[in-house]
N, CA, C and O atoms as CSV, one atom per row, in Angstrom:
chain,resi,resn,atom,element,x,y,z
A,1,MET,N,N,0.872,-1.319,0.127
A,1,MET,CA,C,0.030,-0.037,-0.194
A,1,MET,C,C,0.863,1.062,0.275
A,1,MET,O,O,1.718,1.036,1.159
A,2,THR,N,N,0.379,2.289,-0.646
A,2,THR,CA,C,0.957,3.605,-0.901
A,2,THR,C,C,1.157,4.271,0.433
A,2,THR,O,O,0.106,4.220,1.072
A,3,ASN,N,N,2.093,4.858,1.065
A,3,ASN,CA,C,2.424,5.383,2.143
A,3,ASN,C,C,2.094,6.783,1.736
A,3,ASN,O,O,2.658,6.931,0.651
A,4,ILE,N,N,1.387,8.030,2.093
A,4,ILE,CA,C,1.600,9.350,1.395
A,4,ILE,C,C,1.576,10.038,3.018
A,4,ILE,O,O,0.720,9.718,3.843
A,5,GLN,N,N,2.476,10.847,3.240
A,5,GLN,CA,C,3.003,11.717,4.321
A,5,GLN,C,C,3.099,13.245,4.123
A,5,GLN,O,O,3.921,13.579,3.269
A,6,ILE,N,N,2.566,14.038,4.612
A,6,ILE,CA,C,2.341,15.267,4.430
A,6,ILE,C,C,3.200,15.895,5.859
A,6,ILE,O,O,2.846,15.354,6.906
A,7,PHE,N,N,4.190,16.880,5.979
A,7,PHE,CA,C,4.551,17.260,6.854
A,7,PHE,C,C,4.648,19.170,6.473
A,7,PHE,O,O,5.369,19.823,5.717
A,8,GLU,N,N,3.574,19.527,7.396
A,8,GLU,CA,C,3.333,20.855,7.157
A,8,GLU,C,C,3.954,21.828,8.267
A,8,GLU,O,O,4.486,21.305,9.246
A,9,PRO,N,N,3.909,23.174,8.159
A,9,PRO,CA,C,4.105,24.075,8.975
A,9,PRO,C,C,3.451,23.988,10.477
A,9,PRO,O,O,2.576,23.152,10.702
A,10,GLY,N,N,3.827,24.717,11.303
A,10,GLY,CA,C,3.174,24.852,12.495
A,10,GLY,C,C,1.587,25.634,12.309
A,10,GLY,O,O,1.242,26.689,11.777
A,11,LEU,N,N,1.028,24.811,12.854
A,11,LEU,CA,C,-0.747,25.678,12.626
A,11,LEU,C,C,-1.384,25.564,14.034
A,11,LEU,O,O,-1.038,24.713,14.853
A,12,CYS,N,N,-2.191,26.348,14.210
A,12,CYS,CA,C,-2.918,26.360,15.601
A,12,CYS,C,C,-3.187,25.180,16.303
A,12,CYS,O,O,-3.033,24.976,17.507
A,13,CYS,N,N,-3.646,24.345,15.351
A,13,CYS,CA,C,-4.285,22.806,15.764
A,13,CYS,C,C,-4.007,22.058,14.863
A,13,CYS,O,O,-3.512,22.473,13.815
A,14,GLY,N,N,-4.316,20.583,15.130
A,14,GLY,CA,C,-4.024,19.799,14.074
A,14,GLY,C,C,-4.431,19.744,12.729
A,14,GLY,O,O,-3.903,18.968,11.933
A,15,THR,N,N,-5.352,20.532,12.419
A,15,THR,CA,C,-5.827,20.448,11.133
A,15,THR,C,C,-5.662,22.274,10.545
A,15,THR,O,O,-5.607,22.525,9.341
A,16,GLY,N,N,-5.612,23.237,11.478
A,16,GLY,CA,C,-5.314,24.372,11.127
A,16,GLY,C,C,-6.863,25.217,10.705
A,16,GLY,O,O,-6.883,26.374,10.285
A,17,ILE,N,N,-7.850,24.536,10.878
A,17,ILE,CA,C,-9.222,24.755,10.431
A,17,ILE,C,C,-10.031,25.135,11.812
A,17,ILE,O,O,-10.977,24.486,12.260
A,18,CYS,N,N,-9.496,26.251,12.360
A,18,CYS,CA,C,-10.062,27.006,13.977
A,18,CYS,C,C,-9.834,28.401,13.684
A,18,CYS,O,O,-9.167,28.852,12.753
A,19,GLY,N,N,-10.490,29.067,14.620
A,19,GLY,CA,C,-10.404,30.319,14.580
A,19,GLY,C,C,-11.232,31.176,13.462
A,19,GLY,O,O,-11.671,30.600,12.467
A,20,VAL,N,N,-11.439,32.673,13.682
A,20,VAL,CA,C,-12.026,33.234,12.630
A,20,VAL,C,C,-11.589,33.526,11.266
A,20,VAL,O,O,-12.314,34.058,10.424
A,21,ASP,N,N,-10.092,33.074,11.031
A,21,ASP,CA,C,-9.794,33.629,9.735
A,21,ASP,C,C,-9.123,32.489,8.921
A,21,ASP,O,O,-8.017,32.507,8.380
A,22,VAL,N,N,-10.056,31.480,8.958
A,22,VAL,CA,C,-9.751,30.036,8.225
A,22,VAL,C,C,-9.332,30.042,6.777
A,22,VAL,O,O,-10.098,30.542,5.954
A,23,ASP,N,N,-8.296,29.579,6.435
A,23,ASP,CA,C,-7.584,29.059,4.999
A,23,ASP,C,C,-8.366,28.555,4.442
A,23,ASP,O,O,-8.463,27.358,4.713
A,24,GLN,N,N,-9.238,29.038,3.507
A,24,GLN,CA,C,-9.739,27.984,2.101
A,24,GLN,C,C,-8.666,26.591,2.363
A,24,GLN,O,O,-8.888,25.605,3.067
A,25,GLN,N,N,-7.590,26.869,1.630
A,25,GLN,CA,C,-6.595,26.166,1.257
A,25,GLN,C,C,-6.651,24.781,2.131
A,25,GLN,O,O,-6.714,23.623,1.719
A,26,LEU,N,N,-6.614,25.219,3.307
A,26,LEU,CA,C,-6.344,24.060,4.593
A,26,LEU,C,C,-8.017,23.564,4.725
A,26,LEU,O,O,-8.165,22.477,5.284
A,27,ILE,N,N,-8.875,24.041,4.409
A,27,ILE,CA,C,-10.499,23.353,4.380
A,27,ILE,C,C,-10.515,22.508,3.041
A,27,ILE,O,O,-11.140,21.458,3.192
A,28,THR,N,N,-10.006,22.682,1.798
A,28,THR,CA,C,-10.250,22.032,0.970
A,28,THR,C,C,-9.089,20.684,1.071
A,28,THR,O,O,-9.380,19.518,0.806
A,29,PHE,N,N,-7.972,21.081,1.439
A,29,PHE,CA,C,-6.962,20.085,1.551
A,29,PHE,C,C,-7.702,18.883,2.340
A,29,PHE,O,O,-7.953,17.742,1.951
A,30,SER,N,N,-8.023,19.644,3.834
A,30,SER,CA,C,-8.482,18.434,4.885
A,30,SER,C,C,-9.811,17.594,4.040
A,30,SER,O,O,-9.749,16.366,3.969
A,31,ALA,N,N,-10.780,18.201,3.529
A,31,ALA,CA,C,-11.681,17.495,2.764
A,31,ALA,C,C,-10.981,16.478,1.796
A,31,ALA,O,O,-11.445,15.338,1.774
A,32,ASP,N,N,-10.035,16.742,1.086
A,32,ASP,CA,C,-9.396,15.988,-0.016
A,32,ASP,C,C,-8.950,14.611,0.700
A,32,ASP,O,O,-9.175,13.470,0.298
A,33,MET,N,N,-8.228,15.029,1.920
A,33,MET,CA,C,-7.381,13.984,2.545
A,33,MET,C,C,-8.648,12.903,3.292
A,33,MET,O,O,-8.699,11.674,3.343
A,34,ASP,N,N,-9.365,13.707,3.690
A,34,ASP,CA,C,-10.580,12.845,4.362
A,34,ASP,C,C,-11.253,11.707,3.331
A,34,ASP,O,O,-11.697,10.630,3.731
A,35,TRP,N,N,-11.249,12.141,1.923
A,35,TRP,CA,C,-12.053,11.496,1.081
A,35,TRP,C,C,-10.930,10.417,0.638
A,35,TRP,O,O,-11.293,9.254,0.459
A,36,VAL,N,N,-9.541,10.786,0.456
A,36,VAL,CA,C,-8.677,9.527,0.110
A,36,VAL,C,C,-8.718,8.469,1.142
A,36,VAL,O,O,-8.380,7.323,0.845
A,37,ARG,N,N,-9.118,8.784,2.360
A,37,ARG,CA,C,-8.795,7.950,3.716
A,37,ARG,C,C,-10.344,7.100,3.685
A,37,ARG,O,O,-10.469,6.058,4.328
A,38,THR,N,N,-11.253,7.554,3.034
A,38,THR,CA,C,-12.350,7.021,3.209
A,38,THR,C,C,-12.459,5.924,1.728
A,38,THR,O,O,-13.283,5.027,1.547
A,39,GLU,N,N,-11.813,6.178,1.199
A,39,GLU,CA,C,-11.340,5.098,-0.151
A,39,GLU,C,C,-10.318,4.156,0.008
A,39,GLU,O,O,-9.833,3.336,-0.772
A,40,GLY,N,N,-10.073,4.457,1.255
A,40,GLY,CA,C,-9.010,3.227,1.489
A,40,GLY,C,C,-7.418,3.930,1.561
A,40,GLY,O,O,-6.540,3.199,2.019
A,41,GLY,N,N,-7.200,4.711,1.315
A,41,GLY,CA,C,-5.731,5.395,1.282
A,41,GLY,C,C,-5.028,5.475,2.388
A,41,GLY,O,O,-5.682,5.656,3.414
A,42,ASN,N,N,-3.991,5.401,2.472
A,42,ASN,CA,C,-3.029,5.790,3.584
A,42,ASN,C,C,-2.481,7.065,3.605
A,42,ASN,O,O,-1.409,7.172,3.008
A,43,VAL,N,N,-2.997,8.207,4.212
A,43,VAL,CA,C,-2.590,9.499,4.101
A,43,VAL,C,C,-2.188,10.034,5.614
A,43,VAL,O,O,-2.986,9.641,6.465
A,44,ALA,N,N,-1.437,10.604,5.963
A,44,ALA,CA,C,-0.701,11.110,7.438
A,44,ALA,C,C,-0.388,12.561,7.090
A,44,ALA,O,O,0.087,12.967,6.029
A,45,ARG,N,N,-0.760,13.330,8.245
A,45,ARG,CA,C,-0.345,14.661,8.203
A,45,ARG,C,C,0.222,14.975,9.488
A,45,ARG,O,O,-0.221,14.607,10.576
A,46,PHE,N,N,1.439,15.825,9.231
A,46,PHE,CA,C,2.165,16.054,10.640
A,46,PHE,C,C,2.441,17.436,10.778
A,46,PHE,O,O,2.964,17.909,9.769
A,47,ASN,N,N,2.262,18.210,11.679
A,47,ASN,CA,C,2.079,19.333,11.951
A,47,ASN,C,C,3.531,19.937,12.783
A,47,ASN,O,O,3.837,19.434,13.864
A,48,LEU,N,N,4.126,20.721,12.352
A,48,LEU,CA,C,5.284,21.047,12.925
A,48,LEU,C,C,4.970,21.598,14.494
A,48,LEU,O,O,5.725,21.197,15.380
A,49,ALA,N,N,3.994,22.407,14.804
A,49,ALA,CA,C,3.819,22.923,16.033
A,49,ALA,C,C,3.105,21.742,16.813
A,49,ALA,O,O,3.232,21.708,18.037
A,50,GLN,N,N,2.500,20.957,16.284
A,50,GLN,CA,C,1.738,19.577,17.324
A,50,GLN,C,C,2.608,18.563,17.578
A,50,GLN,O,O,2.627,18.000,18.673
A,51,GLU,N,N,3.507,18.204,16.461
A,51,GLU,CA,C,4.353,16.993,16.400
A,51,GLU,C,C,5.665,17.056,16.105
A,51,GLU,O,O,6.183,16.199,15.389
A,52,PRO,N,N,6.261,17.937,16.549
A,52,PRO,CA,C,7.783,17.944,15.950
A,52,PRO,C,C,8.486,16.776,16.187
A,52,PRO,O,O,9.603,16.961,15.704
A,53,LEU,N,N,8.434,15.861,16.590
A,53,LEU,CA,C,8.939,14.520,17.021
A,53,LEU,C,C,8.867,13.790,15.659
A,53,LEU,O,O,9.777,13.014,15.367
A,54,ALA,N,N,7.666,14.027,14.671
A,54,ALA,CA,C,7.643,13.409,13.599
A,54,ALA,C,C,8.461,13.932,12.400
A,54,ALA,O,O,8.725,13.202,11.445
A,55,PHE,N,N,8.837,15.170,12.475
A,55,PHE,CA,C,9.812,15.992,11.649
A,55,PHE,C,C,11.161,15.229,11.953
A,55,PHE,O,O,11.746,14.687,11.015
A,56,ALA,N,N,11.692,15.167,13.284
A,56,ALA,CA,C,12.868,14.807,13.647
A,56,ALA,C,C,13.035,13.678,13.573
A,56,ALA,O,O,14.202,13.293,13.649
A,57,GLU,N,N,12.009,12.726,13.404
A,57,GLU,CA,C,12.313,11.044,13.100
A,57,GLU,C,C,12.229,10.852,11.704
A,57,GLU,O,O,12.585,9.715,11.394
A,58,ASN,N,N,11.873,11.579,10.718
A,58,ASN,CA,C,11.845,10.935,9.621
A,58,ASN,C,C,12.946,12.152,8.964
A,58,ASN,O,O,12.755,13.363,9.086
A,59,ASP,N,N,13.969,11.607,8.342
A,59,ASP,CA,C,15.048,12.130,7.665
A,59,ASP,C,C,15.197,12.972,6.824
A,59,ASP,O,O,16.020,13.885,6.892
A,60,THR,N,N,14.244,12.729,5.719
A,60,THR,CA,C,13.479,13.875,4.382
A,60,THR,C,C,13.158,14.901,4.784
A,60,THR,O,O,13.630,15.955,4.358
A,61,ALA,N,N,11.913,14.786,6.079
A,61,ALA,CA,C,11.356,15.855,6.364
A,61,ALA,C,C,12.266,16.795,7.414
A,61,ALA,O,O,12.041,17.982,7.648
A,62,ARG,N,N,13.231,16.075,7.932
A,62,ARG,CA,C,14.181,16.846,8.931
A,62,ARG,C,C,15.139,17.515,7.687
A,62,ARG,O,O,15.273,18.736,7.605
A,63,THR,N,N,15.627,16.810,6.967
A,63,THR,CA,C,16.579,17.429,5.885
A,63,THR,C,C,16.011,18.560,5.423
A,63,THR,O,O,16.550,19.666,5.403
A,64,PHE,N,N,14.940,18.294,5.055
A,64,PHE,CA,C,14.081,19.323,4.066
A,64,PHE,C,C,13.975,20.740,4.929
A,64,PHE,O,O,14.228,21.856,4.473
A,65,LEU,N,N,13.545,20.438,6.270
A,65,LEU,CA,C,13.101,21.685,7.273
A,65,LEU,C,C,14.336,22.310,7.194
A,65,LEU,O,O,14.323,23.483,6.820
A,66,HIS,N,N,15.867,21.569,7.577
A,66,HIS,CA,C,16.982,22.321,8.089
A,66,HIS,C,C,17.326,23.279,6.615
A,66,HIS,O,O,17.558,24.488,6.634
A,67,THR,N,N,17.294,22.438,5.410
A,67,THR,CA,C,17.538,23.082,4.111
A,67,THR,C,C,16.768,24.442,3.741
A,67,THR,O,O,17.344,25.530,3.754
A,68,ALA,N,N,15.236,24.260,3.365
A,68,ALA,CA,C,14.262,24.983,3.211
A,68,ALA,C,C,13.702,25.701,4.201
A,68,ALA,O,O,13.395,26.837,3.838
A,69,GLY,N,N,13.462,25.448,5.308
A,69,GLY,CA,C,13.221,25.916,6.752
A,69,GLY,C,C,11.378,25.803,6.498
A,69,GLY,O,O,10.763,25.382,5.519
A,70,GLU,N,N,10.931,26.293,7.643
A,70,GLU,CA,C,9.611,26.276,7.457
A,70,GLU,C,C,8.540,27.076,6.279
A,70,GLU,O,O,7.369,26.904,5.943
A,71,GLU,N,N,9.401,27.821,5.962
A,71,GLU,CA,C,8.468,28.487,4.796
A,71,GLU,C,C,8.277,27.831,3.794
A,71,GLU,O,O,7.404,28.168,2.994
A,72,GLY,N,N,9.189,26.547,3.572
A,72,GLY,CA,C,9.259,25.506,2.462
A,72,GLY,C,C,7.907,24.572,2.615
A,72,GLY,O,O,7.295,24.142,1.638
A,73,LEU,N,N,7.616,24.379,3.673
A,73,LEU,CA,C,6.241,23.589,4.152
A,73,LEU,C,C,5.224,24.032,3.395
A,73,LEU,O,O,5.018,25.218,3.138
A,74,PRO,N,N,4.374,22.827,2.911
A,74,PRO,CA,C,4.446,21.781,3.355
A,74,PRO,C,C,5.215,20.972,2.332
A,74,PRO,O,O,5.315,21.424,1.191
A,75,VAL,N,N,5.716,19.918,2.622
A,75,VAL,CA,C,6.624,18.737,1.828
A,75,VAL,C,C,5.724,17.456,1.915
A,75,VAL,O,O,5.215,17.079,2.970
A,76,VAL,N,N,5.549,16.711,0.500
A,76,VAL,CA,C,4.561,15.592,0.670
A,76,VAL,C,C,5.702,14.576,0.146
A,76,VAL,O,O,6.413,14.795,-0.835
A,77,LEU,N,N,5.759,13.418,0.971
A,77,LEU,CA,C,6.273,12.209,0.635
A,77,LEU,C,C,5.501,11.141,0.321
A,77,LEU,O,O,4.426,10.988,0.900
A,78,VAL,N,N,5.933,10.260,-0.628
A,78,VAL,CA,C,4.982,9.055,-0.995
A,78,VAL,C,C,6.345,8.050,-0.857
A,78,VAL,O,O,7.458,8.417,-1.234
A,79,ASN,N,N,6.108,6.896,-0.332
A,79,ASN,CA,C,7.025,5.882,0.040
A,79,ASN,C,C,7.874,6.421,0.259
A,79,ASN,O,O,8.811,5.815,-0.260
A,80,GLY,N,N,8.370,7.660,0.972
A,80,GLY,CA,C,9.449,8.006,1.594
A,80,GLY,C,C,10.037,8.893,0.539
A,80,GLY,O,O,11.124,9.336,0.910
A,81,ALA,N,N,9.660,9.314,-0.705
A,81,ALA,CA,C,10.210,9.875,-1.716
A,81,ALA,C,C,9.691,11.652,-1.785
A,81,ALA,O,O,8.480,11.786,-1.607
A,82,THR,N,N,10.105,12.344,-1.907
A,82,THR,CA,C,9.753,13.659,-2.141
A,82,THR,C,C,9.066,13.975,-3.236
A,82,THR,O,O,9.741,14.184,-4.244
A,83,VAL,N,N,7.587,14.094,-3.338
A,83,VAL,CA,C,6.865,14.393,-4.359
A,83,VAL,C,C,6.324,16.029,-4.864
A,83,VAL,O,O,5.838,16.503,-5.891
A,84,LEU,N,N,6.662,16.470,-3.711
A,84,LEU,CA,C,5.736,18.146,-3.711
A,84,LEU,C,C,6.152,18.913,-2.725
A,84,LEU,O,O,6.381,18.329,-1.666
A,85,THR,N,N,6.343,20.236,-2.771
A,85,THR,CA,C,6.862,20.930,-1.744
A,85,THR,C,C,6.421,22.213,-1.690
A,85,THR,O,O,6.235,22.760,-2.777
A,86,GLY,N,N,6.211,22.823,-0.714
A,86,GLY,CA,C,5.635,24.472,-0.971
A,86,GLY,C,C,4.146,24.834,-1.174
A,86,GLY,O,O,3.781,26.010,-1.169
A,87,ARG,N,N,3.298,23.807,-1.351
A,87,ARG,CA,C,1.778,23.786,-1.418
A,87,ARG,C,C,1.408,22.573,-1.001
A,87,ARG,O,O,2.189,21.679,-0.677
A,88,TYR,N,N,-0.009,22.499,-0.998
A,88,TYR,CA,C,-0.894,21.523,-0.437
A,88,TYR,C,C,-1.378,20.691,-1.707
A,88,TYR,O,O,-1.862,21.333,-2.639
A,89,PRO,N,N,-1.275,19.241,-1.813
A,89,PRO,CA,C,-1.457,18.603,-2.913
A,89,PRO,C,C,-2.961,18.623,-3.305
A,89,PRO,O,O,-3.670,18.786,-2.312
A,90,THR,N,N,-3.663,18.502,-4.496
A,90,THR,CA,C,-4.710,18.468,-4.957
A,90,THR,C,C,-5.276,17.113,-4.760
A,90,THR,O,O,-4.455,16.199,-4.678
A,91,ARG,N,N,-6.644,16.797,-4.660
A,91,ARG,CA,C,-7.388,15.649,-5.088
A,91,ARG,C,C,-6.840,15.002,-5.714
A,91,ARG,O,O,-6.243,13.996,-5.328
A,92,ALA,N,N,-6.919,15.525,-7.158
A,92,ALA,CA,C,-6.270,14.356,-8.011
A,92,ALA,C,C,-4.812,14.036,-7.838
A,92,ALA,O,O,-4.406,12.964,-8.287
A,93,GLU,N,N,-4.037,14.803,-7.274
A,93,GLU,CA,C,-2.794,14.310,-7.070
A,93,GLU,C,C,-2.742,13.188,-5.751
A,93,GLU,O,O,-2.055,12.167,-5.747
A,94,LEU,N,N,-3.648,13.649,-4.636
A,94,LEU,CA,C,-3.294,12.510,-3.855
A,94,LEU,C,C,-4.108,11.091,-4.251
A,94,LEU,O,O,-3.672,10.030,-3.804
A,95,ALA,N,N,-5.089,11.105,-4.950
A,95,ALA,CA,C,-5.702,9.800,-5.500
A,95,ALA,C,C,-4.668,9.055,-6.374
A,95,ALA,O,O,-4.255,7.908,-6.198
A,96,ARG,N,N,-4.287,10.036,-7.476
A,96,ARG,CA,C,-2.912,9.498,-8.395
A,96,ARG,C,C,-2.030,8.514,-7.296
A,96,ARG,O,O,-1.989,7.283,-7.303
A,97,TRP,N,N,-1.491,9.246,-6.556
A,97,TRP,CA,C,-0.422,8.816,-5.737
A,97,TRP,C,C,-0.922,7.589,-4.606
A,97,TRP,O,O,-0.117,6.795,-4.119
A,98,ALA,N,N,-2.366,7.592,-4.296
A,98,ALA,CA,C,-2.722,6.264,-3.597
A,98,ALA,C,C,-3.593,5.464,-4.623
A,98,ALA,O,O,-4.580,4.800,-4.310
A,99,GLY,N,N,-3.088,5.617,-5.919
A,99,GLY,CA,C,-3.818,4.446,-6.722
A,99,GLY,C,C,-5.273,4.553,-6.805
A,99,GLY,O,O,-5.836,3.561,-7.267
A,100,LEU,N,N,-5.972,5.496,-6.473
A,100,LEU,CA,C,-7.548,5.954,-6.742
A,100,LEU,C,C,-7.943,6.535,-7.805
A,100,LEU,O,O,-7.262,7.295,-8.493
A,101,ALA,N,N,-9.328,6.133,-8.043
A,101,ALA,CA,C,-10.151,6.809,-9.140
A,101,ALA,C,C,-10.160,8.527,-8.344
A,101,ALA,O,O,-10.174,8.806,-7.145
A,102,VAL,N,N,-10.149,9.262,-9.315
A,102,VAL,CA,C,-10.565,10.297,-8.923
A,102,VAL,C,C,-11.807,10.813,-8.600
A,102,VAL,O,O,-12.365,10.902,-9.693
A,103,ALA,N,N,-12.605,11.223,-7.715
A,103,ALA,CA,C,-13.925,11.712,-7.099
A,103,ALA,C,C,-14.148,13.289,-7.734
A,103,ALA,O,O,-13.156,14.018,-7.721
A,104,PRO,N,N,-15.070,13.678,-8.132
A,104,PRO,CA,C,-15.434,15.006,-8.350
A,104,PRO,C,C,-15.302,15.813,-6.881
A,104,PRO,O,O,-15.910,15.369,-5.907
A,105,VAL,N,N,-14.632,16.793,-6.794
A,105,VAL,CA,C,-14.801,17.985,-5.750
A,105,VAL,C,C,-16.187,18.359,-5.673
A,105,VAL,O,O,-16.819,18.913,-6.572
A,106,PRO,N,N,-16.680,17.972,-4.380
A,106,PRO,CA,C,-17.889,18.810,-3.996
A,106,PRO,C,C,-17.970,20.156,-4.095
A,106,PRO,O,O,-16.995,20.868,-3.849
A,107,GLU,N,N,-19.267,20.690,-4.505
A,107,GLU,CA,C,-19.511,22.264,-4.474
A,107,GLU,C,C,-19.016,22.599,-3.185
A,107,GLU,O,O,-19.133,21.782,-2.271
A,108,ALA,N,N,-18.369,23.923,-2.965
A,108,ALA,CA,C,-18.227,24.443,-1.245
A,108,ALA,C,C,-19.779,24.893,-0.664
A,108,ALA,O,O,-20.591,25.645,-1.202
A,109,ARG,N,N,-19.864,24.306,0.363
A,109,ARG,CA,C,-21.108,24.902,1.089
A,109,ARG,C,C,-20.550,25.652,2.655
A,109,ARG,O,O,-20.422,25.228,3.803
A,110,LEU,N,N,-20.359,26.725,2.100
A,110,LEU,CA,C,-19.613,27.593,3.232
A,110,LEU,C,C,-20.563,28.391,3.494
A,110,LEU,O,O,-21.272,28.969,2.671
A,111,LEU,N,N,-20.624,28.468,4.894
A,111,LEU,CA,C,-21.340,29.893,5.385
A,111,LEU,C,C,-20.575,31.011,5.682
A,111,LEU,O,O,-19.468,30.809,6.179
A,112,PRO,N,N,-21.040,32.465,5.422
A,112,PRO,CA,C,-20.290,33.269,6.048
A,112,PRO,C,C,-19.899,32.866,7.555
A,112,PRO,O,O,-20.515,32.115,8.311
A,113,MET,N,N,-18.668,33.595,7.791
A,113,MET,CA,C,-17.730,33.383,8.757
A,113,MET,C,C,-18.500,33.805,10.069
A,113,MET,O,O,-18.300,33.080,11.044
A,114,ALA,N,N,-19.341,34.864,10.225
A,114,ALA,CA,C,-20.203,35.081,11.192
A,114,ALA,C,C,-21.431,34.214,11.306
A,114,ALA,O,O,-21.798,33.836,12.419
A,115,THR,N,N,-22.222,33.810,9.984
A,115,THR,CA,C,-22.738,32.785,10.356
A,115,THR,C,C,-22.361,31.437,11.064
A,115,THR,O,O,-22.939,30.872,11.992
A,116,ALA,N,N,-21.246,31.082,10.379
A,116,ALA,CA,C,-20.510,29.670,10.856
A,116,ALA,C,C,-19.939,30.013,12.612
A,116,ALA,O,O,-19.514,29.160,13.391
A,117,THR,N,N,-20.034,30.907,12.777
A,117,THR,CA,C,-19.436,31.040,14.297
A,117,THR,C,C,-20.578,31.257,15.082
A,117,THR,O,O,-20.387,31.149,16.293
A,118,ALA,N,N,-21.694,31.528,14.722
A,118,ALA,CA,C,-23.135,31.795,15.476
A,118,ALA,C,C,-23.271,30.565,15.559
A,118,ALA,O,O,-23.035,29.997,16.625
A,119,THR,N,N,-23.737,29.794,14.304
A,119,THR,CA,C,-23.972,28.535,14.413
A,119,THR,C,C,-23.349,27.428,15.356
A,119,THR,O,O,-23.975,26.705,16.132
A,120,ALA,N,N,-21.898,27.448,15.114
A,120,ALA,CA,C,-21.049,26.525,16.271
A,120,ALA,C,C,-21.527,27.141,17.567
A,120,ALA,O,O,-22.019,26.262,18.276
A,121,ALA,N,N,-21.551,28.041,17.991
A,121,ALA,CA,C,-21.754,28.606,19.096
A,121,ALA,C,C,-23.015,27.959,19.718
A,121,ALA,O,O,-23.091,27.476,20.848
A,122,GLU,N,N,-24.139,28.046,18.644
A,122,GLU,CA,C,-25.389,27.823,19.019
A,122,GLU,C,C,-25.529,26.421,19.386
A,122,GLU,O,O,-26.395,26.016,20.161
A,123,GLN,N,N,-24.309,25.394,18.585
A,123,GLN,CA,C,-24.929,24.110,18.897
A,123,GLN,C,C,-23.665,23.856,19.934
A,123,GLN,O,O,-23.360,22.671,20.070
A,124,GLY,N,N,-22.962,24.735,20.613
A,124,GLY,CA,C,-22.204,24.171,21.720
A,124,GLY,C,C,-20.925,23.687,21.395
A,124,GLY,O,O,-20.150,23.199,22.218
A,125,ASP,N,N,-20.654,23.853,19.906
A,125,ASP,CA,C,-19.227,23.685,19.257
A,125,ASP,C,C,-18.125,24.689,19.497
A,125,ASP,O,O,-18.246,25.912,19.421
A,126,SER,N,N,-16.895,23.924,19.836
A,126,SER,CA,C,-15.895,25.154,20.193
A,126,SER,C,C,-14.617,25.089,18.949
A,126,SER,O,O,-14.806,24.396,17.949
A,127,ALA,N,N,-13.758,25.609,19.066
A,127,ALA,CA,C,-12.581,25.571,18.234
A,127,ALA,C,C,-11.604,24.585,18.691
A,127,ALA,O,O,-11.498,24.308,19.885
A,128,CYS,N,N,-10.802,23.982,17.676
A,128,CYS,CA,C,-10.202,22.889,18.365
A,128,CYS,C,C,-8.975,23.139,19.654
A,128,CYS,O,O,-8.220,22.326,20.187
A,129,CYS,N,N,-9.103,24.171,19.805
A,129,CYS,CA,C,-8.120,24.590,21.202
A,129,CYS,C,C,-8.940,24.851,22.211
A,129,CYS,O,O,-8.398,25.298,23.221
A,130,GLY,N,N,-10.088,24.701,22.231
A,130,GLY,CA,C,-11.225,25.109,23.222
A,130,GLY,C,C,-11.634,26.637,23.089
A,130,GLY,O,O,-10.985,27.427,22.403
A,131,GLY,N,N,-12.535,26.910,23.659
A,131,GLY,CA,C,-13.123,28.388,23.450
A,131,GLY,C,C,-13.482,28.737,22.046
A,131,GLY,O,O,-13.756,27.797,21.300
A,132,THR,N,N,-13.516,29.799,21.635
A,132,THR,CA,C,-14.094,30.470,20.289
A,132,THR,C,C,-13.072,30.874,19.145
A,132,THR,O,O,-13.501,31.168,18.029
A,133,SER,N,N,-11.685,30.887,19.438
A,133,SER,CA,C,-10.783,31.233,18.599
A,133,SER,C,C,-9.668,30.282,18.924
A,133,SER,O,O,-9.687,29.700,20.009
A,134,CYS,N,N,-8.598,30.059,17.973
A,134,CYS,CA,C,-7.462,29.637,18.051
A,134,CYS,C,C,-6.381,29.807,19.238
A,134,CYS,O,O,-6.413,30.773,20.001
A,135,CYS,N,N,-5.464,28.823,19.319
A,135,CYS,CA,C,-4.795,29.364,20.407
A,135,CYS,C,C,-3.720,30.326,19.934
A,135,CYS,O,O,-3.013,30.912,20.754
């Protein structure tokens, strides 16, 4: 089975999808990664702020970080080989590396941030770090 690893810069939480200023690229990548996993793909992501040991234990990620710095992240490895740096992979790239047929990307169903925040508060949800915003 193909092993896909994404080593990403330090984010406020494991996915970076929290707080009031969420990066759409992280939302899209998280959805694409979840799709690959549900289709049986083996994908793991490592956040420098949350999992620094994963960087230290992986020779390729450690060397990349020392050479390019955090601003060069993310770095994507497939079976240990570097296949992409500096941006998150697309769903099509993840599918190809995992040996899956590409599924269409669902249309975004985003609420305006004020509405999404209010809805989460009404449902008793909180941000990843607790409270209503990121750490």
